[in-house]
Backbone as CSV, one residue per row, in Angstrom:
resi,resn,N_x,N_y,N_z,CA_x,CA_y,CA_z,C_x,C_y,C_z
1,UNK,0.831,-1.178,0.000,0.000,0.000,0.000,0.878,1.245,0.000
2,UNK,0.493,2.215,-0.775,1.252,3.453,-0.776,0.446,4.549,-0.060
3,UNK,0.999,5.723,-0.004,0.391,6.832,0.745,-0.963,7.230,0.163
4,UNK,-1.084,7.255,-1.159,-2.340,7.666,-1.781,-3.470,6.693,-1.451
5,UNK,-3.163,5.402,-1.457,-4.179,4.408,-1.111,-4.595,4.544,0.351
6,UNK,-3.629,4.818,1.222,-3.948,4.988,2.642,-4.818,6.219,2.867
7,UNK,-4.554,7.288,2.137,-5.333,8.513,2.290,-6.755,8.358,1.775
8,UNK,-6.984,7.501,0.792,-8.312,7.308,0.221,-9.194,6.386,1.061
9,UNK,-8.603,5.618,1.943,-9.366,4.678,2.767,-10.266,5.432,3.735
10,UNK,-11.458,4.939,3.910,-12.396,5.552,4.850,-12.327,4.865,6.214
11,UNK,-11.911,3.630,6.231,-11.822,2.876,7.477,-10.436,3.062,8.090
12,UNK,-10.353,3.113,9.404,-9.036,3.237,10.038,-8.201,1.981,9.837
13,UNK,-6.919,2.140,9.936,-5.986,1.038,9.725,-5.632,0.359,11.047
14,UNK,-5.999,0.961,12.136,-5.651,0.438,13.459,-6.429,-0.836,13.740
15,UNK,-5.745,-1.840,14.249,-6.389,-3.092,14.633,-6.367,-3.163,16.153
16,UNK,-7.535,-3.321,16.734,-7.649,-3.367,18.193,-7.602,-4.811,18.649
17,UNK,-6.758,-5.059,19.632,-6.596,-6.401,20.173,-7.731,-6.672,21.154
18,UNK,-8.585,-7.628,20.860,-9.746,-7.927,21.701,-9.373,-8.565,23.034
19,UNK,-8.163,-9.034,23.177,-7.769,-9.635,24.449,-7.623,-8.566,25.542
20,UNK,-7.601,-7.293,25.175,-7.487,-6.218,26.163,-8.823,-5.885,26.825
21,UNK,-9.919,-6.433,26.319,-11.233,-6.137,26.878,-11.367,-6.594,28.326
22,UNK,-10.561,-7.569,28.733,-10.652,-8.054,30.112,-10.210,-6.985,31.110
23,UNK,-9.448,-5.998,30.681,-8.984,-4.930,31.568,-9.944,-3.760,31.642
24,UNK,-11.016,-3.779,30.863,-11.935,-2.653,30.793,-12.624,-2.395,32.133
25,UNK,-13.014,-3.427,32.830,-13.744,-3.286,34.083,-12.854,-3.318,35.320
26,UNK,-11.585,-3.625,35.156,-10.692,-3.716,36.311,-10.242,-2.329,36.762
27,UNK,-10.224,-2.097,38.065,-9.683,-0.818,38.565,-8.156,-0.875,38.548
28,UNK,-7.542,-0.268,37.573,-6.099,-0.371,37.372,-5.333,0.368,38.467
29,UNK,-5.710,1.604,38.770,-5.004,2.409,39.759,-5.925,2.693,40.940
30,UNK,-6.476,1.648,41.515,-7.469,1.818,42.571,-6.891,2.531,43.786
31,UNK,-5.623,2.324,44.129,-5.032,3.005,45.275,-4.966,4.515,45.046
32,UNK,-4.659,4.937,43.834,-4.606,6.368,43.535,-6.002,6.983,43.520
33,UNK,-6.973,6.243,43.020,-8.351,6.726,43.021,-8.848,6.884,44.453
34,UNK,-8.543,5.927,45.310,-8.949,6.007,46.713,-8.295,7.197,47.405
35,UNK,-7.022,7.438,47.130,-6.320,8.566,47.733,-6.910,9.895,47.267
36,UNK,-7.223,10.010,45.978,-7.817,11.239,45.444,-9.198,11.475,46.029
37,UNK,-9.997,10.430,46.165,-11.318,10.570,46.754,-11.236,10.989,48.214
38,UNK,-10.269,10.457,48.937,-10.094,10.831,50.342,-9.691,12.300,50.467
39,UNK,-8.798,12.749,49.582,-8.388,14.156,49.619,-9.558,15.076,49.285
40,UNK,-10.366,14.690,48.322,-11.534,15.498,47.975,-12.541,15.526,49.120
41,UNK,-12.657,14.419,49.819,-13.578,14.353,50.950,-13.118,15.245,52.094
42,UNK,-11.821,15.280,52.368,-11.320,16.039,53.515,-11.048,17.503,53.177
43,UNK,-10.438,17.773,52.045,-10.051,19.134,51.686,-11.140,19.823,50.882
44,UNK,-11.723,19.111,49.949,-12.749,19.681,49.090,-12.148,20.185,47.791
45,UNK,-13.039,20.711,46.966,-12.603,21.247,45.678,-11.979,22.626,45.858
46,UNK,-11.083,23.028,44.978,-10.509,24.374,45.069,-11.573,25.427,44.784
47,UNK,-11.383,26.599,45.364,-12.330,27.686,45.166,-12.206,28.225,43.745
48,UNK,-13.318,28.686,43.199,-13.338,29.249,41.854,-12.898,30.712,41.949
49,UNK,-11.767,31.049,41.308,-11.231,32.390,41.421,-12.045,33.400,40.602
50,UNK,-12.857,32.923,39.676,-13.662,33.820,38.860,-14.855,34.393,39.631
51,UNK,-15.263,33.747,40.701,-16.408,34.224,41.490,-16.017,35.249,42.520
52,UNK,-14.733,35.459,42.753,-14.277,36.390,43.791,-14.395,37.809,43.329
């Protein structure tokens, strides 16, 4: 395939590996998510400087 043929294609050329679907529902960085949620619970969201 040359560049012109690739440019004329309407479908993407990327092939997705279906074996990765098993990771879709797994919490990959659950410790970081828990830490961020705890910080939001204790400290809260930052104040909006545009309302001041």
